[in-house]
C-alpha atoms as an extended CHARMM CRD file, in Angstrom:
* protein
*
       129  EXT
         1         1  MET       CA           -145.7080000000      -39.2220000000      -48.7480000000  PROA      1               0.0000000000
         2         2  LYS       CA           -143.6510000000      -42.7020000000      -48.5020000000  PROA      2               0.0000000000
         3         3  ILE       CA           -142.7540000000      -43.1640000000      -44.8000000000  PROA      3               0.0000000000
         4         4  ALA       CA           -140.4040000000      -46.2620000000      -43.9820000000  PROA      4               0.0000000000
         5         5  MET       CA           -140.7170000000      -46.8910000000      -40.1620000000  PROA      5               0.0000000000
         6         6  VAL       CA           -138.4150000000      -48.9470000000      -38.2530000000  PROA      6               0.0000000000
         7         7  GLU       CA           -140.0170000000      -49.7780000000      -34.9800000000  PROA      7               0.0000000000
         8         8  ASP       CA           -139.8540000000      -52.7720000000      -33.0560000000  PROA      8               0.0000000000
         9         9  ASP       CA           -142.9880000000      -51.9400000000      -30.9050000000  PROA      9               0.0000000000
        10        10  THR       CA           -145.9880000000      -53.2000000000      -32.5950000000  PROA      10              0.0000000000
        11        11  GLY       CA           -148.6840000000      -51.0610000000      -30.5380000000  PROA      11              0.0000000000
        12        12  TYR       CA           -146.7000000000      -47.9720000000      -31.0170000000  PROA      12              0.0000000000
        13        13  ALA       CA           -146.1340000000      -48.7330000000      -35.0590000000  PROA      13              0.0000000000
        14        14  ASP       CA           -149.9830000000      -49.2490000000      -35.6160000000  PROA      14              0.0000000000
        15        15  GLY       CA           -150.7020000000      -46.1180000000      -33.5550000000  PROA      15              0.0000000000
        16        16  PHE       CA           -148.3300000000      -44.1830000000      -35.6980000000  PROA      16              0.0000000000
        17        17  ARG       CA           -149.1770000000      -45.8950000000      -38.8620000000  PROA      17              0.0000000000
        18        18  HSD       CA           -153.0450000000      -45.0750000000      -38.4650000000  PROA      18              0.0000000000
        19        19  VAL       CA           -152.3310000000      -41.3310000000      -37.8930000000  PROA      19              0.0000000000
        20        20  CYS       CA           -150.1750000000      -41.3350000000      -40.8270000000  PROA      20              0.0000000000
        21        21  GLU       CA           -152.7080000000      -43.1990000000      -43.1180000000  PROA      21              0.0000000000
        22        22  PHE       CA           -155.3570000000      -40.4990000000      -41.7740000000  PROA      22              0.0000000000
        23        23  TYR       CA           -153.1390000000      -37.8520000000      -43.2410000000  PROA      23              0.0000000000
        24        24  GLY       CA           -152.7450000000      -39.6770000000      -46.4620000000  PROA      24              0.0000000000
        25        25  HSD       CA           -149.4310000000      -41.2880000000      -46.0050000000  PROA      25              0.0000000000
        26        26  HSD       CA           -147.9950000000      -45.2280000000      -46.5870000000  PROA      26              0.0000000000
        27        27  VAL       CA           -145.8640000000      -46.7480000000      -43.9510000000  PROA      27              0.0000000000
        28        28  LYS       CA           -143.6140000000      -49.5220000000      -44.7570000000  PROA      28              0.0000000000
        29        29  ARG       CA           -142.7670000000      -50.8780000000      -41.4940000000  PROA      29              0.0000000000
        30        30  PHE       CA           -139.3700000000      -52.9230000000      -40.4740000000  PROA      30              0.0000000000
        31        31  ARG       CA           -139.3280000000      -54.5450000000      -37.2050000000  PROA      31              0.0000000000
        32        32  ASP       CA           -135.7040000000      -53.7940000000      -36.2200000000  PROA      32              0.0000000000
        33        33  ALA       CA           -132.6680000000      -52.2830000000      -37.6350000000  PROA      33              0.0000000000
        34        34  LYS       CA           -131.6370000000      -55.7730000000      -39.2030000000  PROA      34              0.0000000000
        35        35  ASP       CA           -134.8520000000      -55.8420000000      -40.9140000000  PROA      35              0.0000000000
        36        36  ALA       CA           -134.2600000000      -52.7670000000      -42.4450000000  PROA      36              0.0000000000
        37        37  LEU       CA           -130.8010000000      -53.3940000000      -43.3810000000  PROA      37              0.0000000000
        38        38  ARG       CA           -131.7970000000      -56.6320000000      -45.1010000000  PROA      38              0.0000000000
        39        39  ASN       CA           -134.2530000000      -54.4060000000      -47.0460000000  PROA      39              0.0000000000
        40        40  LEU       CA           -131.9810000000      -51.2850000000      -47.5220000000  PROA      40              0.0000000000
        41        41  LYS       CA           -132.3770000000      -51.0700000000      -51.2410000000  PROA      41              0.0000000000
        42        42  SER       CA           -136.2990000000      -50.7830000000      -50.6140000000  PROA      42              0.0000000000
        43        43  LEU       CA           -135.5930000000      -47.6290000000      -48.4360000000  PROA      43              0.0000000000
        44        44  GLY       CA           -134.7310000000      -45.5850000000      -51.4100000000  PROA      44              0.0000000000
        45        45  ASP       CA           -138.2030000000      -45.6700000000      -52.5670000000  PROA      45              0.0000000000
        46        46  CYS       CA           -139.3950000000      -43.8610000000      -49.3520000000  PROA      46              0.0000000000
        47        47  ASP       CA           -139.4270000000      -39.9230000000      -48.8470000000  PROA      47              0.0000000000
        48        48  VAL       CA           -138.3790000000      -39.9390000000      -45.1380000000  PROA      48              0.0000000000
        49        49  VAL       CA           -137.2770000000      -42.6650000000      -42.5050000000  PROA      49              0.0000000000
        50        50  VAL       CA           -138.2200000000      -42.8140000000      -39.1780000000  PROA      50              0.0000000000
        51        51  THR       CA           -136.5350000000      -44.9450000000      -36.8210000000  PROA      51              0.0000000000
        52        52  ASP       CA           -136.6450000000      -45.7750000000      -33.1990000000  PROA      52              0.0000000000
        53        53  LEU       CA           -133.0730000000      -45.9470000000      -31.3370000000  PROA      53              0.0000000000
        54        54  LEU       CA           -133.5680000000      -48.5230000000      -29.0580000000  PROA      54              0.0000000000
        55        55  MET       CA           -134.5290000000      -51.7610000000      -30.4250000000  PROA      55              0.0000000000
        56        56  PRO       CA           -134.3090000000      -55.4700000000      -29.1460000000  PROA      56              0.0000000000
        57        57  GLY       CA           -130.3970000000      -56.4210000000      -29.1440000000  PROA      57              0.0000000000
        58        58  THR       CA           -129.3080000000      -52.6090000000      -28.5950000000  PROA      58              0.0000000000
        59        59  SER       CA           -128.8350000000      -50.1850000000      -25.6480000000  PROA      59              0.0000000000
        60        60  GLU       CA           -128.1980000000      -46.6460000000      -24.9430000000  PROA      60              0.0000000000
        61        61  THR       CA           -124.3010000000      -47.7950000000      -24.3850000000  PROA      61              0.0000000000
        62        62  ALA       CA           -123.6620000000      -49.3290000000      -27.6710000000  PROA      62              0.0000000000
        63        63  SER       CA           -122.4720000000      -46.6090000000      -30.2870000000  PROA      63              0.0000000000
        64        64  ALA       CA           -121.0610000000      -48.5310000000      -33.2200000000  PROA      64              0.0000000000
        65        65  GLY       CA           -123.2550000000      -51.8320000000      -33.6090000000  PROA      65              0.0000000000
        66        66  ALA       CA           -125.2930000000      -52.7230000000      -36.5780000000  PROA      66              0.0000000000
        67        67  ASP       CA           -128.2060000000      -52.6770000000      -34.8150000000  PROA      67              0.0000000000
        68        68  THR       CA           -128.5630000000      -49.4780000000      -33.1760000000  PROA      68              0.0000000000
        69        69  GLY       CA           -130.8250000000      -46.5160000000      -34.5420000000  PROA      69              0.0000000000
        70        70  VAL       CA           -127.6890000000      -44.3250000000      -34.6930000000  PROA      70              0.0000000000
        71        71  ALA       CA           -125.8740000000      -46.7170000000      -36.6570000000  PROA      71              0.0000000000
        72        72  LEU       CA           -128.8040000000      -47.5430000000      -38.9450000000  PROA      72              0.0000000000
        73        73  ALA       CA           -129.4420000000      -43.9250000000      -39.7740000000  PROA      73              0.0000000000
        74        74  LYS       CA           -125.6590000000      -43.6120000000      -40.4690000000  PROA      74              0.0000000000
        75        75  ARG       CA           -125.5310000000      -46.7340000000      -42.7730000000  PROA      75              0.0000000000
        76        76  ILE       CA           -128.9400000000      -45.2800000000      -44.4430000000  PROA      76              0.0000000000
        77        77  ALA       CA           -127.5260000000      -41.8470000000      -45.0430000000  PROA      77              0.0000000000
        78        78  LYS       CA           -124.5200000000      -43.1280000000      -46.7050000000  PROA      78              0.0000000000
        79        79  GLU       CA           -126.3820000000      -45.0190000000      -48.8880000000  PROA      79              0.0000000000
        80        80  PHE       CA           -129.0350000000      -42.4270000000      -49.5640000000  PROA      80              0.0000000000
        81        81  PRO       CA           -127.4360000000      -38.8320000000      -48.5510000000  PROA      81              0.0000000000
        82        82  ALA       CA           -130.7780000000      -37.1500000000      -49.9050000000  PROA      82              0.0000000000
        83        83  LEU       CA           -133.2190000000      -39.2870000000      -47.8920000000  PROA      83              0.0000000000
        84        84  PRO       CA           -134.3440000000      -37.4920000000      -44.7860000000  PROA      84              0.0000000000
        85        85  ILE       CA           -134.0230000000      -39.4140000000      -41.7080000000  PROA      85              0.0000000000
        86        86  VAL       CA           -136.2490000000      -38.9220000000      -38.3650000000  PROA      86              0.0000000000
        87        87  LEU       CA           -134.3540000000      -40.5310000000      -34.8830000000  PROA      87              0.0000000000
        88        88  LEU       CA           -137.1430000000      -41.5410000000      -32.6820000000  PROA      88              0.0000000000
        89        89  THR       CA           -137.0380000000      -42.1060000000      -29.0460000000  PROA      89              0.0000000000
        90        90  VAL       CA           -137.6810000000      -41.7350000000      -25.3360000000  PROA      90              0.0000000000
        91        91  LEU       CA           -134.0830000000      -40.5780000000      -24.6040000000  PROA      91              0.0000000000
        92        92  ALA       CA           -132.9730000000      -37.1780000000      -24.1180000000  PROA      92              0.0000000000
        93        93  ARG       CA           -130.5870000000      -36.1780000000      -26.9230000000  PROA      93              0.0000000000
        94        94  HSD       CA           -127.6900000000      -36.1000000000      -24.2220000000  PROA      94              0.0000000000
        95        95  GLU       CA           -128.2130000000      -39.6200000000      -23.2880000000  PROA      95              0.0000000000
        96        96  ILE       CA           -127.4840000000      -40.9100000000      -26.7170000000  PROA      96              0.0000000000
        97        97  ARG       CA           -124.1570000000      -42.1970000000      -28.0350000000  PROA      97              0.0000000000
        98        98  GLY       CA           -122.9980000000      -41.5390000000      -31.3950000000  PROA      98              0.0000000000
        99        99  LEU       CA           -124.6550000000      -38.1720000000      -32.2860000000  PROA      99              0.0000000000
       100       100  GLY       CA           -122.1900000000      -35.8550000000      -33.4620000000  PROA      100             0.0000000000
       101       101  PRO       CA           -123.0210000000      -31.9800000000      -34.3690000000  PROA      101             0.0000000000
       102       102  ASP       CA           -122.2550000000      -33.3020000000      -38.3120000000  PROA      102             0.0000000000
       103       103  LEU       CA           -124.9320000000      -35.5850000000      -38.1960000000  PROA      103             0.0000000000
       104       104  LYS       CA           -128.2860000000      -33.9380000000      -40.2100000000  PROA      104             0.0000000000
       105       105  PHE       CA           -130.7740000000      -36.2590000000      -38.7790000000  PROA      105             0.0000000000
       106       106  LEU       CA           -134.0170000000      -34.9020000000      -37.1380000000  PROA      106             0.0000000000
       107       107  TYR       CA           -134.1740000000      -35.7410000000      -33.3290000000  PROA      107             0.0000000000
       108       108  LEU       CA           -137.7570000000      -36.0140000000      -32.0710000000  PROA      108             0.0000000000
       109       109  ARG       CA           -138.9820000000      -37.4800000000      -28.6790000000  PROA      109             0.0000000000
       110       110  LYS       CA           -141.3040000000      -40.0760000000      -28.5600000000  PROA      110             0.0000000000
       111       111  GLY       CA           -144.5490000000      -38.3580000000      -27.0130000000  PROA      111             0.0000000000
       112       112  PRO       CA           -148.4250000000      -39.1060000000      -26.4460000000  PROA      112             0.0000000000
       113       113  SER       CA           -149.3450000000      -37.2440000000      -29.7650000000  PROA      113             0.0000000000
       114       114  PHE       CA           -148.8140000000      -39.3430000000      -33.0680000000  PROA      114             0.0000000000
       115       115  VAL       CA           -150.5280000000      -36.1790000000      -34.8030000000  PROA      115             0.0000000000
       116       116  GLU       CA           -147.5680000000      -33.9090000000      -33.4900000000  PROA      116             0.0000000000
       117       117  LEU       CA           -145.1850000000      -36.2000000000      -34.6420000000  PROA      117             0.0000000000
       118       118  VAL       CA           -146.5040000000      -36.7680000000      -37.9080000000  PROA      118             0.0000000000
       119       119  LYS       CA           -146.6700000000      -32.9090000000      -38.4390000000  PROA      119             0.0000000000
       120       120  GLN       CA           -143.1880000000      -32.4670000000      -37.5850000000  PROA      120             0.0000000000
       121       121  ILE       CA           -142.0450000000      -35.0650000000      -39.6510000000  PROA      121             0.0000000000
       122       122  GLU       CA           -144.1150000000      -33.7720000000      -42.8600000000  PROA      122             0.0000000000
       123       123  ALA       CA           -142.0190000000      -30.4690000000      -42.4760000000  PROA      123             0.0000000000
       124       124  TYR       CA           -139.0390000000      -31.8430000000      -41.9600000000  PROA      124             0.0000000000
       125       125  ALA       CA           -139.3590000000      -33.9440000000      -45.1140000000  PROA      125             0.0000000000
       126       126  ILE       CA           -140.6160000000      -30.9870000000      -46.9710000000  PROA      126             0.0000000000
       127       127  THR       CA           -137.5580000000      -28.7710000000      -45.7810000000  PROA      127             0.0000000000
       128       128  GLN       CA           -134.8850000000      -31.5730000000      -47.1990000000  PROA      128             0.0000000000
       129       129  SER       CA           -136.4990000000      -32.5550000000      -50.3630000000  PROA      129             0.0000000000
């Protein structure tokens, strides 16, 4: 599976990538939402997009800025409606602004187990394809 990851934390992204590669997946990392938007067309080659919600230049109070994870996910969904998107964060769902009941993204909390995250992302990507 080809996974696009938008994550500003290099250590977290590296750990996630290592586990994904162990399970036979390829990860293409973007350092922030602006980087992902600059390369928006290349996201169409991926099987799933995993994006952090809070990145430099964003905050949990920013609801519509182009660099928030939610805004990025909405933009990707508009361009590639069939592409599964995973929102990854340390926040509880009720703390995230801009999420509505009509959004069909998978929401996962960052946790100590990359293996569990990868398994959940695999299952989600399969059910969405």
